N, C-alpha and C positions, 0 to 999 in steps of 0.2 A: 563916280559910279559909272561903269561902262554900260553900253546899250543892253547887253545880255542880262545884266542884273536888274536894270530898270524894267525890262520885259517880264522878268520873273515876278517882280514886285507888283507890276500892273496886273498880271494874270492872277496872282493870288488875291489881290484886292477885288477883282471882278468876281472870282469864285466866292469870296467871303460875302460880297454884296448880294449875290444870288442866294447863298445859303441863308443870309439874314432875312431877305424878303420872303423866302419860303417859310422860315421860322415864324415870322410875324403873321403870315397868312394862316398858319396852323393855329395860332393863338386867337384869331378873330372870332371863331364860333364857340370858344370855350366859355363855360359859365364863370361868373365872377369868383365863385368859391374855389374853382380849380386854379384860376389865375393867382389868387391869394396864396394858395398852397404852393404854387410854383414861383413865388416871388424871388427866392434866392437864385433859382435857375435863370429866370428872366434877367435879373440883375447881372449875373455872370455872363450871359450871352451878350448883353449890351456892352459891358465892360470890355470883353474880348473883341467884339466887333469894333468898338472905338479905337482900341489899341492897335489892332491889326490894320485898320484902315489908315492909321497914322504912319504906317511903315513897319517893315519887318526886315530883320537881317536876311540877306539873300540866301544864306546857307539854310536857314529855317524855312524860308519861302519854298525853296527847292524841295525840301522834305514834305512840307505840308501839301504841296500840289500833287502829291501821290495819292491823296485821299479825295473822295467825292465831296465830303463835308468837313473841311478843316475847321470850320467854326464850331461844330459840335465837338470835335476831337479836343480842341484847345479849351472850350468851355467846360467840358466834362472833367478834364484834367485840372483846370483851375478850381472847380468845385471840390474835387477830391483832395486837393492840397489845402483847401480852406477848412476842411472838415476836422477841426481840432477842438478840444475842450476850451471853453472860454471861462471856466469856473473861477479861476484866479482873477481874471480881469473884471468879471461881474462882481466878485466879492469886493474888489477895490472900489468899483463904482458905487456900490451900496454903502460901503463904509464911508466914502467921501460925502455922499448925500446926507447920511445921518450925522456924521461928525460936524459938518459945516452948516447943517440945517438948510441945505439947498432946496429950493422949490417953494419955500415959504414966501408968500406974497406974489409969486409968479404962477402958481397953480391953485386951482380950487381946493379948499380944504373942507373936511367934515365939520359940522357945527359941534360946539362943545357938548359932550354927552351923547352924541350920535355914534352908533357902532358902525363898523365897516359894512355889516350885513344890511343896514338900513340904507346905505348909499347904493344907487343903481349904476354907478359909473363903471368904466372898464378897469379891471385890475390886471396887473402884469405878473404878479407873483403872489 
């Protein structure tokens, strides 16, 4: 990699680092309920940060450096591309659990005769 490409990559990493620090600073004063609601966004930002800090094709680095906040640009696009229905995958997971009796012995179960309404645990569906 020539010096110009290394400079581009270093400059992008510095910008991404600054964007990430600013993002984390903005999260500091948010209530826990807001952070929970933003979990997918926070995970996307962290993933994109980690990936871009590990290196980036210089052609992409050159383009991304045109933006003040390339971290937000890439994170937003990552989230947009992940926004698909997972109904088929979820159906397969649920079928697999029920078909194989997964969880029995590993997770707390209701006592015989107890209805789900009597249990105060967290329910996912």
